[in-house]
C-alpha positions as CSV (number, residue, x, y, z in Angstrom):
1,M,50.2,49.9,36.5
2,P,49.5,51.1,33.6
3,H,52.2,53.5,31.5
4,R,50.9,55.8,29.4
5,T,52.5,57.7,26.3
6,P,54.7,59.8,27.0
7,S,55.0,63.5,26.8
8,L,56.8,66.7,28.2
9,T,56.6,68.5,31.2
10,A,52.8,69.4,31.5
11,P,52.4,73.4,32.7
12,I,52.0,74.3,36.0
13,D,48.0,75.4,35.6
14,Q,48.2,71.6,33.6
15,I,49.0,69.9,36.7
16,P,45.6,66.9,38.1
17,S,44.1,66.8,41.1
18,I,44.7,64.1,43.5
19,N,41.5,64.0,43.5
20,D,41.5,62.8,39.9
21,P,39.6,59.4,39.5
22,E,42.2,58.3,36.7
23,I,44.4,60.0,39.5
24,S,46.9,57.7,41.9
25,V,49.2,58.3,45.0
26,V,52.0,56.0,45.2
27,D,54.9,55.9,48.8
28,V,58.1,56.0,48.0
29,P,60.0,53.3,50.8
30,L,62.6,55.9,53.0
31,V,66.1,54.2,53.6
32,P,69.1,55.8,55.1
33,A,71.9,57.0,52.6
34,T,75.2,55.0,52.5
35,A,77.5,54.1,50.6
36,E,75.9,50.9,50.4
37,S,72.3,52.1,49.3
38,L,73.5,54.6,47.4
39,T,75.5,51.8,44.9
40,G,74.7,52.1,40.9
41,L,72.8,55.4,41.6
42,A,75.7,57.6,43.4
43,S,78.5,58.1,46.0
44,L,78.6,59.8,48.9
45,A,80.9,63.0,48.9
46,P,82.8,64.0,52.7
47,S,83.4,67.4,51.0
48,F,81.6,69.5,48.5
49,E,85.8,70.4,47.0
50,T,87.3,66.5,46.5
51,A,83.8,65.5,45.1
52,D,84.7,65.0,41.1
53,V,81.4,65.5,38.5
54,E,82.1,62.5,35.9
55,I,81.7,63.8,32.5
56,V,80.5,61.4,30.6
57,T,81.0,61.6,26.2
58,W,78.2,62.7,24.9
59,P,77.0,59.7,22.2
60,T,76.6,59.0,18.7
61,A,74.3,59.4,16.0
62,G,74.9,57.2,13.9
63,W,77.4,54.1,13.1
64,R,80.5,56.3,12.9
65,P,82.4,56.9,16.6
66,V,83.1,60.0,17.8
67,V,87.1,60.9,18.4
68,A,88.5,60.2,21.1
69,G,89.4,62.9,23.5
70,T,85.7,65.0,21.9
71,G,82.1,65.0,23.5
72,D,83.2,65.3,26.6
73,Q,84.3,69.2,26.8
74,G,81.6,71.1,28.2
75,G,83.3,71.8,31.9
76,V,81.8,71.3,34.7
77,T,80.0,74.9,36.1
78,S,79.0,75.7,40.3
79,G,76.8,78.0,42.4
80,E,74.3,78.1,45.1
81,F,71.3,75.9,44.9
82,E,68.4,76.1,47.5
83,V,65.3,74.3,48.3
84,Y,62.8,75.4,50.7
85,R,58.8,75.7,51.5
86,Q,56.8,78.4,50.6
87,G,53.2,77.9,52.2
88,Q,52.4,74.5,50.8
89,L,55.0,75.1,48.1
90,V,58.6,73.0,47.6
91,L,60.7,75.5,45.6
92,G,64.0,75.4,44.0
93,R,66.7,77.8,42.9
94,N,69.7,76.6,41.3
95,H,71.5,79.7,40.6
96,A,74.1,77.8,38.8
97,V,72.1,77.3,35.7
98,D,70.3,79.8,36.5
99,G,67.2,77.7,37.0
100,Y,63.3,78.3,39.3
101,Y,61.4,74.7,40.1
102,I,58.5,74.2,41.7
103,T,59.2,70.4,42.6
104,G,56.8,69.3,44.9
105,W,53.5,69.9,46.7
106,F,52.3,70.1,50.3
107,G,48.7,69.3,49.4
108,D,46.2,69.0,46.0
109,P,48.8,69.9,43.4
110,A,45.7,71.7,41.1
111,A,45.5,73.0,44.1
112,A,48.2,74.2,46.3
113,S,49.0,77.6,47.0
114,G,52.1,79.5,48.7
115,D,50.0,82.1,50.6
116,I,48.5,78.2,52.3
117,E,50.2,76.9,55.7
118,P,50.2,73.0,54.8
119,T,48.7,70.7,58.0
120,D,51.4,68.2,57.2
121,V,54.7,68.4,55.8
122,S,55.8,65.0,56.8
123,R,55.2,64.3,53.2
124,V,55.8,65.8,50.1
125,L,53.9,65.0,46.6
126,V,55.8,65.1,43.0
127,C,54.9,64.5,40.0
128,E,58.9,64.3,38.1
129,A,62.3,63.0,38.3
130,N,65.4,64.2,35.5
131,Y,69.2,62.6,35.0
132,H,72.0,64.6,33.2
133,P,73.5,62.2,29.9
134,D,75.7,64.3,29.6
135,G,77.3,64.1,33.8
136,G,76.6,63.8,37.0
137,Q,75.8,66.6,40.1
138,V,76.7,66.7,43.6
139,F,74.9,68.3,45.5
140,F,76.6,69.8,49.3
141,P,74.4,70.8,52.5
142,R,76.3,74.3,54.0
143,D,74.8,74.3,57.1
144,G,74.3,70.9,57.9
145,A,70.8,70.5,57.8
146,P,69.6,67.4,56.4
147,Y,67.3,66.5,53.3
148,V,66.2,63.9,51.6
149,A,67.1,63.2,48.2
150,L,64.0,60.8,45.3
151,L,66.5,58.5,43.5
152,A,65.9,55.5,40.8
153,P,68.4,54.0,38.7
154,A,69.4,54.7,35.1
155,G,67.1,53.8,32.1
156,D,64.2,55.2,30.1
157,D,62.2,52.2,31.4
158,V,61.7,53.3,34.8
159,T,58.7,53.1,36.2
160,P,57.6,55.1,39.7
161,A,58.2,51.4,42.1
162,D,61.5,51.9,41.0
163,F,62.1,55.3,42.9
164,I,63.3,55.4,46.7
165,A,64.3,58.4,48.9
166,Y,67.3,58.7,50.4
167,Y,67.6,60.6,54.1
168,C,70.8,62.5,54.9
169,D,71.4,63.9,58.0
170,G,73.1,66.3,56.5
171,T,76.5,65.0,56.9
172,F,77.5,64.7,53.9
173,G,76.7,65.8,50.3
174,V,76.1,63.1,47.5
175,N,77.6,62.9,44.2
176,L,74.5,61.0,41.6
177,H,76.4,59.9,38.7
178,P,75.2,60.5,34.8
179,G,71.4,58.6,34.2
180,T,70.7,58.6,38.0
181,W,67.2,60.0,38.1
182,H,66.6,62.3,40.7
183,Q,64.1,66.1,42.0
184,P,65.7,68.2,42.7
185,L,66.7,67.2,47.0
186,Y,63.8,68.1,49.3
187,P,64.7,69.8,53.0
188,V,63.6,67.8,56.2
189,G,63.1,71.4,57.2
190,D,62.2,74.5,56.1
191,R,64.8,75.3,54.2
192,V,68.8,73.8,52.5
193,V,71.2,75.5,50.3
194,F,73.2,72.5,48.5
195,D,76.8,74.0,47.4
196,D,76.5,72.5,43.5
197,K,78.1,71.7,40.4
198,Q,77.4,69.8,37.6
199,G,78.1,69.6,33.7
200,R,77.9,72.9,31.9
201,V,75.9,71.9,29.2
202,H,73.4,70.7,31.6
203,A,71.2,68.1,29.5
204,C,67.9,66.9,31.1
205,I,65.8,64.0,30.1
206,A,62.2,64.4,32.1
207,I,59.7,62.2,33.6
208,N,55.9,62.9,34.2
209,F,54.4,61.1,37.1
210,A,51.6,61.8,36.8
211,V,51.2,62.3,32.4
212,E,52.8,59.2,32.0
213,F,51.7,56.2,35.1
214,G,48.3,58.0,36.2
215,V,50.6,59.2,40.3
216,F,51.6,61.3,42.0
217,L,54.8,60.3,44.0
218,S,54.3,60.4,48.0
219,V,57.9,61.0,49.3
220,P,58.4,61.0,53.5
221,L,60.5,64.0,54.5
222,T,61.3,62.6,57.9
223,E,64.3,60.7,59.6
224,P,63.7,57.0,58.8
225,A,62.9,54.3,62.2
226,A,65.1,52.5,64.0
227,E,64.9,49.2,62.5
228,N,65.1,46.4,66.2
229,S,67.7,44.7,67.4
């Protein structure tokens, strides 16, 4: 798979079409979220109140070390994180950091509209992910709605093939480790509202799959098929 020169997130009016000859679609595998399957990426959060956000000491810029007890004092912020469908779009609103995002599409991203009803909501097209080098992030669904977490291991040399979709039935939250690649978690239904907490500094490192690799990820929004016994 080709790797293109990294770029910052493209403006929404520059999102390419899936019909572009240089663009392809990659199917992301779907697995149940369990303590074992999430190893190295996140831990299960049985409750929002008891889940602790891990804060990481900022790295040094040179050879002198960070003074002990400093570099990790930004603290934690919390708030409502809503992810919902609007026509052919999936939108996210993070009240903890006052963020508003388009996180996916049910139609061609270059032409998708919030005013057009989608014909297929079993998969969502995704072109971005990010991680937070300064701390983790906890998502806990308020009303027990099922959701899908798109995750990949830490490391800047990540590729589309590293991403896996984790189905969560809504009875637990996820506590992402610092550095874990993710997108705002996707509702299996029309909408999911999370209690969210994360590092207050909230540094964000991003990847754009369309720009760097010429692909969109196709993320399943269904319950995984039961394995044959």
